[in-house]
C-alpha positions in Angstrom: -110.4 -70.3 -184.0 -109.8 -66.6 -183.9 -109.7 -64.4 -186.9 -106.0 -63.7 -186.3 -105.2 -67.4 -186.0 -107.1 -68.1 -189.2 -105.2 -65.4 -191.0 -101.9 -66.7 -189.7 -102.8 -70.3 -190.7 -103.8 -69.1 -194.2 -100.6 -67.1 -194.6 -98.5 -70.1 -193.5 -100.4 -72.3 -196.0 -99.7 -69.9 -198.8 -96.1 -69.6 -197.9 -95.8 -73.4 -197.8 -97.5 -73.8 -201.1 -95.0 -71.4 -202.7 -92.1 -73.2 -201.2 -93.4 -76.6 -202.4 -93.9 -75.1 -205.9 -90.3 -73.8 -205.8 -89.0 -77.3 -204.8 -91.1 -78.9 -207.6 -89.6 -76.5 -210.1 -86.1 -77.2 -208.9 -86.8 -80.9 -209.0 -87.8 -80.9 -212.6 -84.4 -79.8 -213.7 -82.4 -81.4 -211.0 -81.6 -84.7 -212.8 -82.5 -85.8 -216.3 -84.3 -89.2 -216.2 -83.8 -91.9 -218.8 -86.7 -92.0 -221.2 -89.4 -94.6 -221.1 -91.1 -94.1 -224.4 -92.4 -97.7 -224.7 -93.7 -100.1 -222.1 -90.7 -102.4 -222.9 -88.3 -99.6 -222.3 -90.1 -98.6 -219.1 -89.9 -102.2 -217.8 -86.2 -102.4 -218.6 -85.6 -99.1 -216.8 -87.7 -100.2 -213.8 -85.9 -103.4 -213.4 -82.4 -102.0 -214.0 -82.8 -99.0 -211.7 -84.4 -100.9 -208.9 -81.5 -103.3 -209.0 -79.1 -100.4 -208.9 -81.0 -98.9 -205.9 -81.0 -102.3 -204.2 -77.2 -102.5 -204.5 -76.8 -99.0 -203.1 -79.2 -99.5 -200.2 -77.2 -102.7 -199.3 -74.1 -100.5 -198.5 -73.3 -100.0 -194.9 -73.1 -97.3 -193.9 -75.0 -95.3 -196.4 -73.1 -92.1 -197.2 -74.5 -88.8 -198.4 -73.2 -89.7 -201.9 -75.1 -93.0 -201.8 -78.3 -91.1 -200.8 -77.8 -88.7 -203.7 -77.3 -91.6 -206.1 -80.6 -93.1 -205.0 -82.2 -89.6 -205.4 -80.9 -89.5 -208.9 -82.2 -93.0 -209.7 -85.7 -92.1 -208.5 -86.2 -89.7 -211.5 -85.9 -92.5 -214.0 -87.9 -94.8 -211.8 -90.7 -92.3 -211.6 -90.8 -91.8 -215.4 -90.7 -95.6 -215.9 -93.5 -96.3 -213.4 -95.7 -93.6 -214.9 -95.3 -95.2 -218.3 -96.0 -98.7 -216.8 -99.1 -97.4 -215.1 -100.3 -95.6 -218.2 -99.8 -98.7 -220.4 -100.9 -101.4 -217.9 -103.6 -99.4 -216.1 -106.3 -101.0 -218.3 -104.9 -104.6 -217.8 -107.3 -105.5 -215.0 -110.3 -104.3 -217.2 -109.0 -106.4 -220.1 -108.6 -109.4 -217.9 -112.2 -109.0 -216.8 -113.2 -109.0 -220.4 -111.3 -112.3 -220.9 -113.1 -113.7 -217.8 -116.5 -112.7 -219.0 -115.8 -113.8 -222.6 -114.7 -117.2 -221.3 -118.2 -117.6 -219.8 -119.8 -116.9 -223.1 -120.2 -118.8 -226.3 -118.1 -116.7 -228.7 -114.7 -118.2 -229.2 -113.6 -115.5 -231.6 -114.3 -112.8 -229.0 -112.5 -114.7 -226.3 -109.5 -115.2 -228.5 -109.4 -111.5 -229.5 -109.6 -110.1 -225.9 -107.2 -112.8 -224.6 -104.6 -111.9 -227.3 -104.8 -108.2 -226.3 -104.4 -109.2 -222.6 -101.5 -111.6 -223.2 -99.6 -109.1 -225.4 -99.5 -106.7 -222.5 -99.1 -109.3 -219.7 -96.1 -110.9 -221.4 -94.1 -107.8 -220.6 -94.5 -108.6 -216.9 -93.2 -112.1 -217.4 -89.6 -111.7 -216.6 
């Protein structure tokens, strides 16, 4: 790759990075998402907004307004999914603790980790 081509590629990358940053800034204030302060609230938002999206996507033909409505829904879905991931990200690790505890000889430990696991897992039982 020639020096000129390298410089042009670098300049294009810088310009693109600036454009992406501008889009990200605009996106932050584009629509106000519903809050998902708790896991339960996030799950409710996730289910509700996915159902709304499903209804919109079923329309035929999809209009520009329909697409904008889906765009708006994604803000709340992203916030909800982030909260769900934050809250449930440790769930596989806790389940592994339940698994390992069930192989041991400490019923109190098993009960303790299983209760922690089940408390979080119940929120997925819809």
